[in-house]
MARTOR-297532 format. One record per residue (C-alpha): residue number from 0; residue in one letter; z, x, y. Coordinates in pm, 1 decimal, m for minus. Each point is the difference from the previous one (the first is absolute). Layout:
BEGIN
<site marnu="NUM" marvex="a" zz="Z" xx="X" yy="Y"/>
...
REM end
This chain:
BEGIN
<site marnu="0" marvex="m" zz="m2453.7" xx="1022.7" yy="2631.4"/>
<site marnu="1" marvex="y" zz="56.6" xx="m334.6" yy="179.2"/>
<site marnu="2" marvex="c" zz="m292.5" xx="18.8" yy="290.6"/>
<site marnu="3" marvex="l" zz="m208.1" xx="201.3" yy="m208.3"/>
<site marnu="4" marvex="t" zz="m9.8" xx="m324.0" yy="m289.4"/>
<site marnu="5" marvex="r" zz="m49.7" xx="m251.1" yy="262.1"/>
<site marnu="6" marvex="s" zz="m320.2" xx="210.7" yy="135.7"/>
<site marnu="7" marvex="l" zz="m183.4" xx="m29.0" yy="m298.1"/>
<site marnu="8" marvex="s" zz="m324.2" xx="m175.0" yy="m16.1"/>
<site marnu="9" marvex="a" zz="m47.1" xx="m309.1" yy="m212.8"/>
<site marnu="10" marvex="g" zz="m259.1" xx="209.4" yy="m195.0"/>
<site marnu="11" marvex="s" zz="291.4" xx="270.5" yy="m44.8"/>
<site marnu="12" marvex="q" zz="243.7" xx="m308.1" yy="m73.3"/>
<site marnu="13" marvex="s" zz="m244.8" xx="m136.3" yy="m283.1"/>
<site marnu="14" marvex="a" zz="m52.8" xx="384.1" yy="m140.4"/>
<site marnu="15" marvex="g" zz="382.0" xx="38.9" yy="m22.8"/>
<site marnu="16" marvex="s" zz="55.1" xx="m306.0" yy="m173.1"/>
<site marnu="17" marvex="l" zz="m243.8" xx="80.5" yy="m246.2"/>
<site marnu="18" marvex="i" zz="161.9" xx="331.5" yy="m77.6"/>
<site marnu="19" marvex="a" zz="323.5" xx="m131.1" yy="m4.5"/>
<site marnu="20" marvex="r" zz="m95.2" xx="m259.2" yy="m241.0"/>
<site marnu="21" marvex="g" zz="m189.0" xx="251.4" yy="m218.9"/>
<site marnu="22" marvex="f" zz="288.9" xx="184.6" yy="24.4"/>
<site marnu="23" marvex="l" zz="230.8" xx="m291.1" yy="m144.7"/>
<site marnu="24" marvex="i" zz="m211.3" xx="m41.6" yy="m284.4"/>
<site marnu="25" marvex="l" zz="22.2" xx="341.2" yy="m123.3"/>
<site marnu="26" marvex="l" zz="342.3" xx="m18.6" yy="41.9"/>
<site marnu="27" marvex="l" zz="29.3" xx="m277.4" yy="m185.6"/>
<site marnu="28" marvex="f" zz="m212.6" xx="127.2" yy="m300.1"/>
<site marnu="29" marvex="f" zz="185.9" xx="349.9" yy="0.0"/>
<site marnu="30" marvex="t" zz="324.3" xx="m250.6" yy="m37.3"/>
<site marnu="31" marvex="a" zz="m107.6" xx="m181.6" yy="m266.1"/>
<site marnu="32" marvex="t" zz="m156.0" xx="301.6" yy="m174.7"/>
<site marnu="33" marvex="v" zz="328.3" xx="194.6" yy="m6.3"/>
<site marnu="34" marvex="a" zz="190.2" xx="m293.0" yy="m138.6"/>
<site marnu="35" marvex="a" zz="m272.4" xx="m40.6" yy="m248.2"/>
<site marnu="36" marvex="s" zz="49.3" xx="366.1" yy="m81.4"/>
<site marnu="37" marvex="g" zz="369.8" xx="m61.3" yy="m19.4"/>
<site marnu="38" marvex="a" zz="8.1" xx="m281.2" yy="m244.3"/>
<site marnu="39" marvex="d" zz="m286.8" xx="218.0" yy="m205.9"/>
<site marnu="40" marvex="n" zz="284.3" xx="266.0" yy="m39.7"/>
<site marnu="41" marvex="t" zz="228.0" xx="m207.9" yy="m167.7"/>
<site marnu="42" marvex="p" zz="m231.5" xx="m224.3" yy="m223.3"/>
<site marnu="43" marvex="e" zz="212.5" xx="m279.9" yy="m183.0"/>
<site marnu="44" marvex="y" zz="m27.8" xx="m20.0" yy="m383.8"/>
<site marnu="45" marvex="t" zz="140.1" xx="m246.5" yy="m270.6"/>
<site marnu="46" marvex="m" zz="138.8" xx="60.4" yy="m339.6"/>
<site marnu="47" marvex="q" zz="143.2" xx="m207.0" yy="m270.2"/>
<site marnu="48" marvex="c" zz="373.4" xx="29.7" yy="m68.9"/>
<site marnu="49" marvex="e" zz="186.7" xx="m221.8" yy="m261.7"/>
<site marnu="50" marvex="g" zz="m270.8" xx="m294.4" yy="39.0"/>
<site marnu="51" marvex="i" zz="m8.1" xx="28.7" yy="427.6"/>
<site marnu="52" marvex="e" zz="m251.3" xx="152.8" yy="201.1"/>
<site marnu="53" marvex="r" zz="222.4" xx="264.5" yy="224.8"/>
<site marnu="54" marvex="t" zz="m198.3" xx="144.6" yy="320.0"/>
<site marnu="55" marvex="y" zz="52.9" xx="313.4" yy="131.5"/>
<site marnu="56" marvex="r" zz="m165.6" xx="215.9" yy="262.6"/>
<site marnu="57" marvex="l" zz="m81.0" xx="436.2" yy="m35.0"/>
<site marnu="58" marvex="h" zz="m77.0" xx="239.9" yy="256.0"/>
<site marnu="59" marvex="i" zz="m153.9" xx="334.8" yy="m136.3"/>
<site marnu="60" marvex="p" zz="1.9" xx="273.9" yy="273.6"/>
<site marnu="61" marvex="e" zz="m383.2" xx="171.1" yy="10.8"/>
<site marnu="62" marvex="h" zz="95.4" xx="321.3" yy="m113.0"/>
<site marnu="63" marvex="m" zz="271.8" xx="m84.3" yy="m288.0"/>
<site marnu="64" marvex="p" zz="25.9" xx="245.7" yy="m284.1"/>
<site marnu="65" marvex="e" zz="m64.7" xx="m128.1" yy="m373.2"/>
<site marnu="66" marvex="n" zz="353.4" xx="m60.1" yy="m150.8"/>
<site marnu="67" marvex="g" zz="148.7" xx="m98.7" yy="332.6"/>
<site marnu="68" marvex="p" zz="342.7" xx="m143.1" yy="70.8"/>
<site marnu="69" marvex="l" zz="33.1" xx="m399.7" yy="58.0"/>
<site marnu="70" marvex="v" zz="237.6" xx="m160.1" yy="216.3"/>
<site marnu="71" marvex="v" zz="59.3" xx="m397.8" yy="m31.2"/>
<site marnu="72" marvex="v" zz="117.2" xx="m151.1" yy="291.2"/>
<site marnu="73" marvex="l" zz="147.9" xx="m317.5" yy="m3.7"/>
<site marnu="74" marvex="h" zz="7.0" xx="m284.1" yy="265.2"/>
<site marnu="75" marvex="g" zz="316.0" xx="m166.2" yy="154.6"/>
<site marnu="76" marvex="y" zz="40.8" xx="m376.8" yy="m55.4"/>
<site marnu="77" marvex="g" zz="m269.4" xx="m202.7" yy="89.6"/>
<site marnu="78" marvex="n" zz="m135.5" xx="272.3" yy="205.4"/>
<site marnu="79" marvex="p" zz="m280.5" xx="206.5" yy="m163.8"/>
<site marnu="80" marvex="r" zz="m130.4" xx="303.1" yy="202.5"/>
<site marnu="81" marvex="p" zz="m288.3" xx="155.3" yy="m209.3"/>
<site marnu="82" marvex="g" zz="m101.0" xx="330.9" yy="160.5"/>
<site marnu="83" marvex="v" zz="331.0" xx="117.3" yy="180.9"/>
<site marnu="84" marvex="f" zz="25.5" xx="345.8" yy="m171.2"/>
<site marnu="85" marvex="n" zz="m381.1" xx="83.8" yy="m13.1"/>
<site marnu="86" marvex="e" zz="2.3" xx="232.5" yy="293.0"/>
<site marnu="87" marvex="t" zz="271.1" xx="179.3" yy="m199.9"/>
<site marnu="88" marvex="a" zz="m178.0" xx="m7.0" yy="m311.1"/>
<site marnu="89" marvex="d" zz="m283.7" xx="164.2" yy="170.8"/>
<site marnu="90" marvex="r" zz="199.1" xx="256.4" yy="142.5"/>
<site marnu="91" marvex="h" zz="193.9" xx="84.4" yy="m347.4"/>
<site marnu="92" marvex="l" zz="m300.1" xx="m82.3" yy="m237.0"/>
<site marnu="93" marvex="f" zz="152.9" xx="m294.0" yy="m195.5"/>
<site marnu="94" marvex="a" zz="m102.8" xx="m309.4" yy="m149.3"/>
<site marnu="95" marvex="a" zz="190.1" xx="m281.5" yy="159.5"/>
<site marnu="96" marvex="c" zz="12.0" xx="m335.0" yy="m160.4"/>
<site marnu="97" marvex="y" zz="119.6" xx="m357.0" yy="164.8"/>
<site marnu="98" marvex="p" zz="71.2" xx="m236.0" yy="m293.2"/>
<site marnu="99" marvex="l" zz="58.4" xx="m408.7" yy="110.4"/>
<site marnu="100" marvex="g" zz="312.3" xx="m147.5" yy="m95.0"/>
<site marnu="101" marvex="e" zz="m53.3" xx="m393.5" yy="m142.2"/>
<site marnu="102" marvex="k" zz="101.5" xx="m295.4" yy="211.1"/>
<site marnu="103" marvex="d" zz="348.6" xx="m138.7" yy="m49.5"/>
<site marnu="104" marvex="s" zz="104.9" xx="m360.0" yy="39.7"/>
<site marnu="105" marvex="r" zz="m24.5" xx="55.8" yy="379.4"/>
<site marnu="106" marvex="g" zz="m352.8" xx="119.0" yy="1.4"/>
<site marnu="107" marvex="k" zz="106.3" xx="366.2" yy="53.7"/>
<site marnu="108" marvex="a" zz="m153.6" xx="306.2" yy="m147.8"/>
<site marnu="109" marvex="c" zz="293.5" xx="179.5" yy="m144.2"/>
<site marnu="110" marvex="w" zz="141.7" xx="189.2" yy="m294.3"/>
<site marnu="111" marvex="n" zz="225.3" xx="m129.3" yy="m262.9"/>
<site marnu="112" marvex="v" zz="342.0" xx="155.4" yy="56.5"/>
<site marnu="113" marvex="g" zz="241.4" xx="m264.2" yy="m102.7"/>
<site marnu="114" marvex="y" zz="71.1" xx="m182.0" yy="352.9"/>
<site marnu="115" marvex="p" zz="166.7" xx="m321.2" yy="m43.9"/>
<site marnu="116" marvex="f" zz="m315.5" xx="m186.2" yy="129.7"/>
<site marnu="117" marvex="q" zz="m198.8" xx="158.6" yy="m286.2"/>
<site marnu="118" marvex="r" zz="158.9" xx="m125.5" yy="m284.5"/>
<site marnu="119" marvex="d" zz="m316.3" xx="m208.8" yy="m69.0"/>
<site marnu="120" marvex="m" zz="m220.1" xx="281.9" yy="m4.3"/>
<site marnu="121" marvex="t" zz="m120.9" xx="135.3" yy="m311.8"/>
<site marnu="122" marvex="i" zz="m228.5" xx="293.8" yy="97.5"/>
<site marnu="123" marvex="d" zz="72.0" xx="354.8" yy="m142.1"/>
<site marnu="124" marvex="d" zz="m46.2" xx="243.9" yy="271.1"/>
<site marnu="125" marvex="d" zz="144.3" xx="271.8" yy="m186.8"/>
<site marnu="126" marvex="e" zz="m261.7" xx="m20.7" yy="m233.0"/>
<site marnu="127" marvex="f" zz="m266.6" xx="m62.7" yy="233.4"/>
<site marnu="128" marvex="l" zz="80.9" xx="324.0" yy="177.5"/>
<site marnu="129" marvex="t" zz="m18.8" xx="173.1" yy="m331.5"/>
<site marnu="130" marvex="q" zz="m321.9" xx="m131.9" yy="m96.6"/>
<site marnu="131" marvex="l" zz="m136.3" xx="74.8" yy="348.5"/>
<site marnu="132" marvex="v" zz="102.6" xx="346.4" yy="11.9"/>
<site marnu="133" marvex="h" zz="m145.7" xx="87.8" yy="m394.9"/>
<site marnu="134" marvex="h" zz="m346.8" xx="m215.0" yy="111.9"/>
<site marnu="135" marvex="l" zz="m22.2" xx="176.5" yy="333.9"/>
<site marnu="136" marvex="q" zz="50.0" xx="329.1" yy="m214.7"/>
<site marnu="137" marvex="q" zz="m270.7" xx="m118.9" yy="m251.8"/>
<site marnu="138" marvex="k" zz="m246.3" xx="m113.6" yy="242.6"/>
<site marnu="139" marvex="h" zz="28.7" xx="289.0" yy="265.4"/>
<site marnu="140" marvex="g" zz="130.8" xx="310.5" yy="m216.1"/>
<site marnu="141" marvex="f" zz="331.9" xx="28.1" yy="287.1"/>
<site marnu="142" marvex="s" zz="289.5" xx="209.9" yy="m162.8"/>
<site marnu="143" marvex="s" zz="181.3" xx="m140.1" yy="m276.6"/>
<site marnu="144" marvex="r" zz="322.4" xx="180.3" yy="147.1"/>
<site marnu="145" marvex="n" zz="m21.9" xx="6.7" yy="365.0"/>
<site marnu="146" marvex="v" zz="27.6" xx="m376.0" yy="101.9"/>
<site marnu="147" marvex="f" zz="248.4" xx="m107.7" yy="265.5"/>
<site marnu="148" marvex="l" zz="86.9" xx="m346.9" yy="129.1"/>
<site marnu="149" marvex="v" zz="88.7" xx="m145.5" yy="352.6"/>
<site marnu="150" marvex="g" zz="173.4" xx="m293.6" yy="71.9"/>
<site marnu="151" marvex="m" zz="79.4" xx="m195.5" yy="331.6"/>
<site marnu="152" marvex="s" zz="257.8" xx="m261.5" yy="22.2"/>
<site marnu="153" marvex="n" zz="m69.3" xx="m213.2" yy="m314.0"/>
<site marnu="154" marvex="g" zz="m212.0" xx="272.5" yy="m135.6"/>
<site marnu="155" marvex="g" zz="295.9" xx="221.6" yy="41.4"/>
<site marnu="156" marvex="e" zz="202.9" xx="m222.7" yy="m218.0"/>
<site marnu="157" marvex="m" zz="m266.2" xx="50.3" yy="m263.3"/>
<site marnu="158" marvex="c" zz="18.4" xx="373.5" yy="33.9"/>
<site marnu="159" marvex="y" zz="366.8" xx="m5.7" yy="m67.9"/>
<site marnu="160" marvex="q" zz="m81.9" xx="m261.1" yy="m330.9"/>
<site marnu="161" marvex="i" zz="m270.1" xx="227.9" yy="m126.2"/>
<site marnu="162" marvex="a" zz="178.8" xx="324.2" yy="10.2"/>
<site marnu="163" marvex="a" zz="275.6" xx="m199.1" yy="m209.3"/>
<site marnu="164" marvex="r" zz="m229.4" xx="m145.4" yy="m231.2"/>
<site marnu="165" marvex="r" zz="m294.1" xx="168.9" yy="m20.3"/>
<site marnu="166" marvex="p" zz="132.4" xx="350.4" yy="82.8"/>
<site marnu="167" marvex="g" zz="m258.1" xx="212.0" yy="m160.0"/>
<site marnu="168" marvex="l" zz="m303.9" xx="m176.3" yy="199.5"/>
<site marnu="169" marvex="f" zz="30.7" xx="203.2" yy="327.6"/>
<site marnu="170" marvex="a" zz="94.0" xx="346.9" yy="81.9"/>
<site marnu="171" marvex="a" zz="215.1" xx="m157.0" yy="333.3"/>
<site marnu="172" marvex="v" zz="32.1" xx="m314.3" yy="168.5"/>
<site marnu="173" marvex="a" zz="47.5" xx="m76.7" yy="370.4"/>
<site marnu="174" marvex="p" zz="149.3" xx="m318.2" yy="143.9"/>
<site marnu="175" marvex="l" zz="m33.5" xx="m32.2" yy="352.8"/>
<site marnu="176" marvex="s" zz="244.4" xx="m279.2" yy="134.0"/>
<site marnu="177" marvex="g" zz="96.6" xx="m106.4" yy="m388.2"/>
<site marnu="178" marvex="l" zz="286.7" xx="m90.5" yy="m179.3"/>
<site marnu="179" marvex="m" zz="193.8" xx="2.8" yy="m325.8"/>
<site marnu="180" marvex="l" zz="72.4" xx="m324.9" yy="m104.0"/>
<site marnu="181" marvex="n" zz="317.5" xx="m60.0" yy="m164.8"/>
<site marnu="182" marvex="w" zz="m118.3" xx="m110.0" yy="m341.8"/>
<site marnu="183" marvex="l" zz="m210.8" xx="314.5" yy="m21.7"/>
<site marnu="184" marvex="y" zz="291.5" xx="217.3" yy="79.9"/>
<site marnu="185" marvex="k" zz="211.1" xx="m133.2" yy="m265.4"/>
<site marnu="186" marvex="s" zz="m243.2" xx="m43.5" yy="m281.2"/>
<site marnu="187" marvex="d" zz="m187.7" xx="350.7" yy="84.2"/>
<site marnu="188" marvex="d" zz="55.2" xx="245.1" yy="m350.4"/>
<site marnu="189" marvex="s" zz="m261.7" xx="229.0" yy="88.0"/>
<site marnu="190" marvex="t" zz="77.3" xx="353.7" yy="m75.7"/>
<site marnu="191" marvex="h" zz="m365.0" xx="153.9" yy="87.7"/>
<site marnu="192" marvex="p" zz="8.1" xx="157.2" yy="372.3"/>
<site marnu="193" marvex="v" zz="m237.1" xx="m144.3" yy="262.9"/>
<site marnu="194" marvex="s" zz="m14.5" xx="180.7" yy="337.5"/>
<site marnu="195" marvex="l" zz="31.7" xx="m264.8" yy="251.2"/>
<site marnu="196" marvex="f" zz="m9.1" xx="21.4" yy="393.8"/>
<site marnu="197" marvex="e" zz="128.3" xx="m289.3" yy="228.0"/>
<site marnu="198" marvex="i" zz="m35.7" xx="m67.3" yy="371.1"/>
<site marnu="199" marvex="h" zz="184.4" xx="m241.7" yy="143.7"/>
<site marnu="200" marvex="g" zz="110.5" xx="m126.3" yy="337.6"/>
<site marnu="201" marvex="t" zz="375.2" xx="m74.5" yy="84.3"/>
<site marnu="202" marvex="k" zz="m94.2" xx="m280.5" yy="210.3"/>
<site marnu="203" marvex="d" zz="m221.8" xx="m193.1" yy="m236.8"/>
<site marnu="204" marvex="k" zz="75.3" xx="m354.7" yy="18.5"/>
<site marnu="205" marvex="t" zz="m212.8" xx="m80.0" yy="m332.9"/>
<site marnu="206" marvex="s" zz="127.8" xx="252.3" yy="m237.7"/>
<site marnu="207" marvex="a" zz="318.1" xx="74.0" yy="102.0"/>
<site marnu="208" marvex="w" zz="138.5" xx="360.3" yy="28.7"/>
<site marnu="209" marvex="e" zz="341.0" xx="m114.1" yy="m115.9"/>
<site marnu="210" marvex="g" zz="m118.6" xx="m265.1" yy="m223.9"/>
<site marnu="211" marvex="d" zz="25.2" xx="m328.3" yy="m120.4"/>
<site marnu="212" marvex="p" zz="287.9" xx="m64.8" yy="m244.9"/>
<site marnu="213" marvex="d" zz="1.3" xx="m374.4" yy="41.5"/>
<site marnu="214" marvex="n" zz="m413.7" xx="m76.2" yy="13.0"/>
<site marnu="215" marvex="k" zz="35.1" xx="m107.7" yy="415.1"/>
<site marnu="216" marvex="g" zz="m336.8" xx="104.3" yy="28.1"/>
<site marnu="217" marvex="g" zz="m143.6" xx="m198.7" yy="m315.8"/>
<site marnu="218" marvex="w" zz="m133.6" xx="311.6" yy="m155.0"/>
<site marnu="219" marvex="g" zz="237.1" xx="1.2" yy="m234.9"/>
<site marnu="220" marvex="e" zz="339.7" xx="247.9" yy="m26.3"/>
<site marnu="221" marvex="y" zz="m88.3" xx="356.2" yy="46.2"/>
<site marnu="222" marvex="l" zz="169.8" xx="334.0" yy="55.3"/>
<site marnu="223" marvex="p" zz="67.4" xx="177.4" yy="324.2"/>
<site marnu="224" marvex="v" zz="m294.0" xx="260.9" yy="32.7"/>
<site marnu="225" marvex="p" zz="214.2" xx="322.4" yy="m24.5"/>
<site marnu="226" marvex="l" zz="164.8" xx="m150.2" yy="m298.3"/>
<site marnu="227" marvex="a" zz="m319.5" xx="m74.7" yy="m169.7"/>
<site marnu="228" marvex="v" zz="m137.3" xx="364.7" yy="101.0"/>
<site marnu="229" marvex="h" zz="333.8" xx="170.7" yy="m107.7"/>
<site marnu="230" marvex="f" zz="m42.0" xx="m181.2" yy="m333.4"/>
<site marnu="231" marvex="c" zz="m367.1" xx="147.8" yy="m45.1"/>
<site marnu="232" marvex="a" zz="90.7" xx="353.3" yy="65.2"/>
<site marnu="233" marvex="a" zz="324.8" xx="m44.5" yy="m250.5"/>
<site marnu="234" marvex="k" zz="m249.2" xx="m162.7" yy="m265.9"/>
<site marnu="235" marvex="n" zz="m230.3" xx="327.4" yy="38.0"/>
<site marnu="236" marvex="r" zz="320.3" xx="227.2" yy="m19.8"/>
<site marnu="237" marvex="c" zz="m99.3" xx="176.5" yy="350.3"/>
<site marnu="238" marvex="t" zz="295.4" xx="230.5" yy="77.9"/>
<site marnu="239" marvex="v" zz="m95.4" xx="134.3" yy="357.9"/>
<site marnu="240" marvex="m" zz="24.4" xx="m214.9" yy="292.6"/>
<site marnu="241" marvex="q" zz="m197.6" xx="138.7" yy="355.1"/>
<site marnu="242" marvex="t" zz="57.8" xx="m232.9" yy="341.2"/>
<site marnu="243" marvex="d" zz="m225.9" xx="85.8" yy="321.0"/>
<site marnu="244" marvex="t" zz="m56.4" xx="m222.2" yy="309.7"/>
<site marnu="245" marvex="i" zz="m301.8" xx="18.4" yy="196.2"/>
<site marnu="246" marvex="i" zz="m167.4" xx="m178.3" yy="278.1"/>
<site marnu="247" marvex="g" zz="m268.4" xx="m255.8" yy="m91.4"/>
<site marnu="248" marvex="k" zz="m327.4" xx="m59.9" yy="216.2"/>
<site marnu="249" marvex="a" zz="m55.9" xx="m133.2" yy="332.8"/>
<site marnu="250" marvex="p" zz="52.3" xx="m244.5" yy="153.6"/>
<site marnu="251" marvex="n" zz="274.5" xx="m100.4" yy="m231.6"/>
<site marnu="252" marvex="r" zz="131.6" xx="332.1" yy="m31.4"/>
<site marnu="253" marvex="r" zz="297.1" xx="m143.6" yy="m266.5"/>
<site marnu="254" marvex="q" zz="208.1" xx="252.7" yy="m201.3"/>
<site marnu="255" marvex="i" zz="m109.0" xx="24.3" yy="m350.6"/>
<site marnu="256" marvex="v" zz="256.7" xx="148.5" yy="m248.5"/>
<site marnu="257" marvex="k" zz="m129.9" xx="142.3" yy="m317.9"/>
<site marnu="258" marvex="h" zz="193.9" xx="17.6" yy="m304.4"/>
<site marnu="259" marvex="r" zz="m134.9" xx="168.0" yy="m263.7"/>
<site marnu="260" marvex="f" zz="154.8" xx="21.4" yy="m372.5"/>
<site marnu="261" marvex="s" zz="m135.0" xx="266.8" yy="m198.4"/>
<site marnu="262" marvex="g" zz="25.7" xx="209.4" yy="m324.6"/>
<site marnu="263" marvex="g" zz="m50.5" xx="m308.6" yy="m244.4"/>
<site marnu="264" marvex="l" zz="m162.6" xx="m42.9" yy="m338.1"/>
<site marnu="265" marvex="n" zz="m303.3" xx="135.3" yy="m37.8"/>
<site marnu="266" marvex="e" zz="7.2" xx="140.5" yy="327.4"/>
<site marnu="267" marvex="s" zz="2.4" xx="m364.8" yy="155.6"/>
<site marnu="268" marvex="e" zz="126.9" xx="m74.4" yy="368.9"/>
<site marnu="269" marvex="v" zz="123.7" xx="m288.6" yy="211.3"/>
<site marnu="270" marvex="w" zz="m79.1" xx="m27.4" yy="340.4"/>
<site marnu="271" marvex="l" zz="143.4" xx="m261.8" yy="288.2"/>
<site marnu="272" marvex="y" zz="m126.9" xx="m4.2" yy="351.3"/>
<site marnu="273" marvex="e" zz="228.9" xx="m185.3" yy="208.3"/>
<site marnu="274" marvex="v" zz="m142.2" xx="m125.4" yy="308.7"/>
<site marnu="275" marvex="i" zz="269.3" xx="m93.1" yy="270.1"/>
<site marnu="276" marvex="g" zz="m89.6" xx="m314.0" yy="141.3"/>
<site marnu="277" marvex="g" zz="m308.3" xx="m43.5" yy="m204.4"/>
<site marnu="278" marvex="g" zz="m103.7" xx="m349.0" yy="m84.5"/>
<site marnu="279" marvex="h" zz="m225.4" xx="m138.2" yy="m315.2"/>
<site marnu="280" marvex="s" zz="m281.9" xx="240.9" yy="17.4"/>
<site marnu="281" marvex="w" zz="m235.7" xx="246.3" yy="m113.5"/>
<site marnu="282" marvex="f" zz="133.8" xx="230.2" yy="255.1"/>
<site marnu="283" marvex="w" zz="m326.4" xx="98.4" yy="151.5"/>
<site marnu="284" marvex="d" zz="135.1" xx="m22.2" yy="332.4"/>
<site marnu="285" marvex="d" zz="289.4" xx="256.7" yy="m120.4"/>
<site marnu="286" marvex="m" zz="m172.3" xx="287.6" yy="m214.3"/>
<site marnu="287" marvex="e" zz="m317.9" xx="32.9" yy="m147.1"/>
<site marnu="288" marvex="t" zz="64.9" xx="m201.1" yy="m333.8"/>
<site marnu="289" marvex="g" zz="m267.1" xx="64.7" yy="m171.1"/>
<site marnu="290" marvex="d" zz="35.7" xx="398.5" yy="20.4"/>
<site marnu="291" marvex="e" zz="380.7" xx="m12.2" yy="m45.2"/>
<site marnu="292" marvex="l" zz="m57.9" xx="m205.0" yy="m326.6"/>
<site marnu="293" marvex="w" zz="m275.8" xx="266.7" yy="m124.0"/>
<site marnu="294" marvex="k" zz="210.5" xx="260.4" yy="76.7"/>
<site marnu="295" marvex="f" zz="281.2" xx="m158.8" yy="m257.5"/>
<site marnu="296" marvex="f" zz="m275.9" xx="m77.1" yy="m248.6"/>
<site marnu="297" marvex="s" zz="m150.9" xx="329.2" yy="10.1"/>
<site marnu="298" marvex="r" zz="346.6" xx="192.5" yy="m127.4"/>
<site marnu="299" marvex="f" zz="m82.7" xx="m191.9" yy="m349.7"/>
<site marnu="300" marvex="m" zz="m349.8" xx="83.3" yy="m46.3"/>
<site marnu="301" marvex="k" zz="m75.2" xx="109.9" yy="m330.1"/>
<site marnu="302" marvex="s" zz="m293.2" xx="259.0" yy="m107.3"/>
<site marnu="303" marvex="v" zz="m280.8" xx="m155.9" yy="m165.4"/>
REM end
């Protein structure tokens, strides 16, 4: 190939250069078109909540049926990721909504879950999520019963909080790398069962598997992950426990211990996927996270 290239005439080189430049232009156009298309698939909207303009993005699959299910996806602390569940939504035909948390005193978009440094925050995110769900149901005709919540990290804390303080809002919640803060654990007197699915790495350095009773991490005092999940299982009055171990996806191929509690009130269940050696993550490198979550949520789908 090298000798052939070197023997080309100047005219041929010029023609080749034009072809290459044309190809580059087409490639750049294609890339820009795809990027624009991706943005169009998750357009941004605003709504008023308690006198504040709140922002969210929404993805509705092309062939989603009327009165279809809705999954609300909460970002981690200062780390919005709109669109992260779009492919899963397209496969399983549910709408995916990505609300944006308000900024705290550090300038980070977040959910107000009672961290020590959020003492000056007056944002009521329980109310925001309640109004958001009702707004989307009225505007788009989504199901009034099949509504689910996913949250990563700070969004995971919000999952625990909303399950305790607005237990009838979501059919099931799924915190990823989330925590139950001590203040919530001690104040939770709710009796309405809420199915919950936590996925957590045992080597998470941000949301420690073993908890943080002394607030060494600055997020506030929080429970060990197994204790928080067992508390939810006990609160739901689950009566059956099953444990299985599988090997996750390559290249990590980590062990994943699946703890599943079932037989709860209103057929509620509580699951914990213990990712051995896993860090602070959405766990896409260990499993098909979206499909695993939908497998759990679909167990609580109600007929229209």
